[in-house]
Structures are given as C-alpha cells and as structure tokens.
N, C-alpha and C positions, 0 to 999 in steps of 0.2 A: 902593182899588179895582181890582182885577187887571186889566188887558187881555185879552179874548178874542178870537179868530180860530174861529170855529163851523166854518168850511168849508175842510176840508183831510183831503190821503187818503194812507191808509199802509197797505204792504202787510208784514203780518207773515212771519217765515219762513217759518210752517207751510204759509199759504197760496200762498208763491212754490212750494215743496215742489209742493204739490197742483196749482199751474198745470203746474208741471213735468214731471209725471210724466203730464196728458193730452195724447192723442192726435188731438184736435180741440180748438178753438178754445173755449170760452177757453181758452190757453194761453199759456205763454212757453216761445222756443225759442234757447237762446243767447239776445243781447240786443235783440231783438225780444217782446212782448207780441201773438200774433196772435187778433184779434176774428172774427165774424160782419164787421162795416163793414171790416176793415181790418188793414195790419199797421204797427204803430207800435213806437217808440224804447224799451226797458226800460235803466236804471239803476241798476243796484242802489243806488247812492247815495241816491236820493232815498228810500230804505225804510232809511237809516241814522239810529237813536234819538239819536247823538250831533251827528251831521251837521242834525238836523230842530232842536235843541236849540239849535243854534248858530243857525241861520237864525230861529230866533222869538227868541232875544236881536236879531238884528239890526236885527228888524224891532218890536221894543218889544212883542212878546205874550207874557205873563206863561202862557197857559193854551192851547192847542190842542184843540179837538175834531175827530177824526179821523171818517173812515167808511170803506166802503168803496163805493166807487163802482156804480150801478148801470148806468150805462155800461160796467161790466167786464163785463156779462151774466152776472153770478154769482146775481140773483135766481132763486129757483127752481131752484140746484143744491143740497140740501139738505150737500154735503161737503165745496162748498168755502164754504160761509155758516159750516159749522162751523170751517172751519180759520181762516178768520178771525178768528171770536170765542174761539176757544180762543189765538189767538197775539196776538190783543190784551187780553186780561188780562195776559198775561206783561210785556208791552210797557208797557201803563200802570203796573203796578206797577214797573217799574223806572227810568220817566220821572219818579219824582220830582215828581208832584204837577203835572207840564209838560204831559204830555197826558190827555185823557180821548176815550173813545172810542164814537159811537154803534152798537148792535149793527147785525151786519146784516137786516135783517126781523124783529126779537123782540124782545122785551120781557125783559131778562136783569139779576140783580140785579151790580150794578158798573157796570154801562154808565151812561151820559147818558144816554141816550135808543132811539131807533131810527131806522134810514135807510131811506126804501122809493124807489120810485120813482116817479115821476110818473104812469105808467100803471095802476101798482096804488092809488096814489088814486082814481083815473077807475075802477075796476073794482071796486072796495071791498076793503078792509081784512081787512073781516072782526072776529074779536074783539079785535084788534091795539090799537084807541083805548080801548078800555073797560079790558085791563091795563094801558094804557101811562095813562092816568089814574088808575086805583088806584094804581100805582106813584110818584105823580109825574113821571113821564120826559115828555119832548117828543118828537113824531114830527120827523123832520127829510126834508123829500122833495125829491130832487132828479133831476135828469134819468136819463132809462133809453137802452136803446142804442134808437138812432136807427131811422127808414124808411132806405129806400133814396134817396140823393138824385137828382136827374134828372140824364140824360144831360148831361157835359159841366159838371156844377156846379163851381163853383171848392174848396179845399181848405177854406175858411171856414163851406161853405154848411150842413155838422150842428150846429156850433156858435153859429150866427148865424139860422140859420132855423128848424132842426127841433126842438134845446133848446126855447129862447122857447118854442114852440107850444106842445111838450108840457108846460110849468111854466103857460101860461095856461090850458088845460086843466086840469091840477089845483088849481090856484086858484080858478078859479069852479068845480068841481063843489064844491070844501070850502067857499065862499061859501053854494054853492045847497044845500046838504043837511048837509054837518060841523059847519057851525059848530052848527046848533038839536040836531044831535043827542048832538056832545059837546062842549058848553060850556066844560067844565074843562080841555080838552086843548090843551097850548101844542103851536101846529106853525108850525116854522121852514121858509117855501120857498125852496128857493136860489134865486139870481140873480133877487133881486128880483121873484121868479114871474114872471120873464119879459118884467116889463115889465106885468105886469095892473094895476097900482093907475091904471095910464095910463090905462088900458080902463073908468072907472070910470061918465066923464059915456057914453061912448058903452053903457053895459050902462043907465043910467037913460035914455035915450031908446028903450032897446027894450023896456021894461018891469020891469026886475031891478034892486034892492033894493042899493044902493052901498053905502048906511049898515052892511050886513053887514061889508063890509072894515074897519072900524071897531073890530070886535070885538079887546080887548087880549089875548086870547090867537094873534093869530095878528103873525107875525112874517117881515122879509124880510131874506135875508144879501145883504150888500153885492157877489160877487165878479166882478170885471173891469170893474165900473159905473165911470165918470166923475162930474164934475159936472152937467152935464147930466140925466142920468135921475137921479143919485142926488138932485137937486132937487127936479126935478118930484114923484119918491115921498114926500119929504117935505113936499112941498104938498097933493100928493093925501091920506095917512095920517098925517103925520106922524113927528116923527125917532125917536117912542118903542116903533115899529115897527120900527125897523132893526138890523140887528145884523150887526158885521163877519164879513166871509169873505171866503177868499180866493183859495179854491181851488188853494192849494200843493198841490204841484209843479206842476201846468196851468199856471198864470198867475200873472206877478209881481205882488205884492200894491203894490209902490210905487205903478202911477197910482191904485188906488183910493183908499189913505194919501192920498196926495197931494191927491186930491179930497175928501174928509172934511174934512181939513186944512180947505180951502177954503172948508167949509159954516161953519166958526168951532169954535172948540174945543170950545162946548157941545158941536154937536150930534157933533164925535168923541169925548167922553167919555162920552156918553149911549150914542152906537152902541156904542163898545168895550169899555165897561165897568159901565156901572150897568143899559144892556138884558142881556146876557148875565148880569152877574152874579146877575140876579132868575132866570135860568132855570137855571142852573146852581149856584151858590153856595150 
C-alpha cells in the first residue's frame, strides 16, 4: 500500500499570479504574503513541483493530497478559488501520481475531494455535502482565518489557541448534525479536530452523545501533534480514525512521524497507508 500525507499545501502559479495582481490582502508582494491577520514570508521554492516530490521521497511518502488552506483568506473569493483549481489540475497531471488535490470549496471531477474552512462547516455547507457524497469524494475541514488575538498575545497564539478552537467547533457541529444528515460522507478534520476527541467525556457529562464520534466516516489528521495527543486520540476513537497529515510546508513533519512510529509499526501503517488508501485508493 502506498504511504499518504493527506494535509499539505501547494500554490500553483495561476494562483500566485492572481495574488500578485491584487492591491489588497490576500496578496503576494515580493517575498511577502499579506493577509488580514499579518504579513508572512513567501518562498517560491515551497511551490516547486520537483522540490515537493524530493521532500516526499525524504519523508517516505508516496502520495500527498494538497489543498488551498482557508487560512489564506481565499474562501468566498471566486477568482482565487478558480485560479487554484485550474492551476492544480496542471500540477496534478505533471506530478506522475505523486500529488492529488482537494478542490477549493467545490466538488469537481478529477479532484480528491473538497477543502473548506471550519467556520463554513459551522455556518452550513449548502449542497456541497450531497455533491461530494454522490461523487464519492471526502470533505477536508481545515482552520480558516483567525479572529483578532488579545493584546500582547505571543506569536503562537493563533496556531495553538484559535485554530484548535475553530476545529473543535466544526467537529462538534458535525457530530451534532452532520453525521445523521450525511452518513455516507467521509470527513477529514485537520489537526486532530483541535483535540476534539479528548473532550468526548466532557460531552457525555453534559448530555451529548459521544458514540457519534465513532462513526466510521469521521477521520482526523495528525498534523503537528506528538506522542501524548496521538496516544490519547487512539484511546478515544481508535487508530482507524486517524490519517497521517503533515501540514507541509508550514510544519516540519519529522516529529509527528517519529511520534507515530513510537506508537508502533501497526499504528504507523494503519494511519499512513491503510486508512488513507480506503479514502483515496
């Protein structure tokens, strides 16, 4: 079975060009990515196909599933979403099977599924879940643009506090409503759903139904987590719900891969190969 990484990001040249042509965020200016939340370094090499495949080889990954992160503030910007989707068709075709792509907020032929923000899940996704179910494509839920941090917040605040809170909201929203409405739709929640499975005992104590979290079409990606969090999630919902994701190029995948290996070869094989092969194979 091939080894998968279900959480990587890639900006095709069509989207980079569209972002460079903009006069307001989100936009790229020189070597900077300007978003509403701030300005970040932009390195063209992160979106070079040859460089990305070399990194897959280094990580022991056969197939990466890439997406346009909603944190880029592109959701609801049709021209940017279309530029990404069209550009990724070319990248996937040139990648020789090494890359697949989630479409940006749409169910499209030739894509691995659709990526939406956590906020969109809470607001409601309209017809998209039904369209994905008919197409046999999964939904990938990723953090979206953050709210303003408190004054004096450290640089890690958004990634450690805001994003997990978004993901927990999307996860529990799905447990409350989505599981019953769309029982045949596979849903992958990025970054362990913000640690949502660790809250299932609290959910039970407040009258909720934690058994819904065991639905076989709910999946959690492992990006950025280590042995303790991964071990707790395995105990809470089982290794069959986890799929390996790295969040490359944002996060170094080595610590998460090492943590999965410490949980045992069976867990590593299940999370990196068996589970994603059922979703994408």
